[in-house]
C-alpha positions in Angstrom: -21.1 20.7 7.3 -17.5 20.8 8.9 -15.2 23.0 6.8 -11.8 22.2 8.7 -10.0 20.9 5.7 -6.9 19.6 7.6 -9.0 18.0 10.3 -11.4 16.4 7.7 -8.4 15.0 5.7 -6.8 13.5 8.8 -10.2 11.9 9.9 -10.9 10.7 6.5 -7.4 9.1 6.0 -7.6 7.4 9.3 -11.1 6.0 8.7 -10.4 4.8 5.1 -7.2 3.3 6.3 -8.9 1.5 9.2 -11.7 0.0 6.9 -9.1 -0.9 4.2 -6.9 -2.6 6.9 -9.8 -4.7 8.4 -11.1 -5.7 5.0 -7.6 -6.8 3.7 -7.1 -8.8 7.2 -10.4 -10.4 7.0 -10.2 -11.3 3.2 -6.6 -12.1 2.7 -5.1 -12.4 6.2 -2.6 -9.4 5.6 -2.5 -6.0 6.7 -3.2 -3.1 4.1 0.3 -2.0 4.5 1.6 -5.5 3.6 -0.6 -5.4 0.6 0.8 -2.0 -0.5 4.4 -3.5 -0.1 3.2 -6.6 -2.2 2.0 -4.3 -4.9 5.3 -2.3 -4.9 7.4 -5.4 -5.0 5.3 -6.9 -7.7 5.8 -3.9 -9.9 9.6 -3.7 -9.4 10.4 -7.4 -8.6 14.0 -7.3 -7.0 13.8 -3.9 -5.7 15.8 -2.8 -2.7 14.5 -2.4 0.7 15.0 1.3 0.7 12.8 1.6 -2.5 9.8 0.0 -0.7 10.6 2.2 2.3 10.5 5.3 0.0 7.3 4.0 -1.7 5.5 3.5 1.5 6.8 6.3 3.3 8.2 4.2 6.1 11.5 4.5 8.0 14.0 1.7 7.2 13.6 0.2 10.7 9.7 0.0 10.5 10.3 -1.5 6.9 12.8 -4.1 8.3 10.0 -5.3 10.7 7.5 -5.3 8.1 9.5 -7.4 5.5 10.5 -9.7 8.3 7.2 -10.4 9.1 6.2 -10.8 5.4 9.2 -13.1 4.9 8.1 -15.2 7.9 4.6 -15.6 6.7 5.9 -16.7 3.0 4.8 -13.8 1.2 8.3 -12.4 -0.1 12.0 -13.5 -0.1 14.8 -11.4 1.0 17.9 -11.9 -0.7 21.4 -10.1 -0.7 22.0 -7.6 -3.4 24.7 -9.0 -5.8 26.4 -5.4 -6.3 26.1 -4.4 -2.7 26.1 -7.2 -0.1 25.0 -4.8 2.6 21.7 -4.1 0.8 18.9 -6.5 0.6 16.6 -7.3 -2.5 12.9 -8.3 -2.2 11.3 -10.8 -4.5 7.4 -12.1 -4.2 6.8 -15.7 -3.6 3.8 -17.6 -5.0 1.9 -17.0 -2.1 2.7 -13.3 -2.2 1.5 -13.3 -6.0 -1.7 -15.1 -5.1 -2.5 -12.4 -2.5 -2.0 -9.7 -5.1 -4.4 -11.5 -7.5 -6.9 -12.1 -4.8 -6.6 -8.3 -3.6 -7.4 -7.0 -7.0 -11.2 -7.4 -6.8 -11.3 -6.1 -3.3 -9.3 -3.0 -4.4 -11.7 -2.3 -7.2 -14.7 -2.9 -4.8 -13.0 -0.3 -2.4 -12.5 2.4 -5.0 -15.9 2.0 -6.4 -17.2 2.4 -2.6 -15.2 5.5 -2.2 -16.6 7.0 -5.7 -20.1 6.0 -5.2 -22.5 9.0 -5.4 -20.0 11.3 -7.3 -20.3 12.2 -10.8 -17.5 11.9 -13.3 -16.8 15.6 -13.2 -16.9 15.7 -9.3 -14.5 12.7 -9.4 -12.1 14.6 -11.6 -12.0 17.5 -9.0 -11.4 15.1 -6.2 -8.6 13.4 -8.1 -7.0 16.6 -9.0 -7.2 17.6 -5.5 -5.7 14.6 -4.1 -3.0 14.3 -6.7 -2.2 18.0 -5.9 -1.7 17.0 -2.2 0.5 14.0 -3.2 2.7 15.9 -5.6 3.0 19.4 -3.8 3.4 18.7 -0.2 
């Protein structure tokens, strides 16, 4: 069994991301990154572009391209901020909301597949480990 933790984390992240991206593209016609953006915008309707960039860990130029494609595909609307005309606020369209609703069972299935074969106690250790990585690094 390979014990190179950093290598395994990197390989696992890449494989999980690729599978998730293929499944969301196939089932919903959007990328997993677009789905993540939809979930973030849905949780904070009217959020600023920079808030989504922070939530997805993307730089502003990458997010500008992402939201441009999402707006072009009718998933979101970009509107100028009332308080700061230089800033942009993001809102879901009905199509964007329908993609979130359609994604919920897919996300559940994916999480179930990731946890399959692990006991509740093992899952608690895995979750503690992953949360530690997210919060401390």
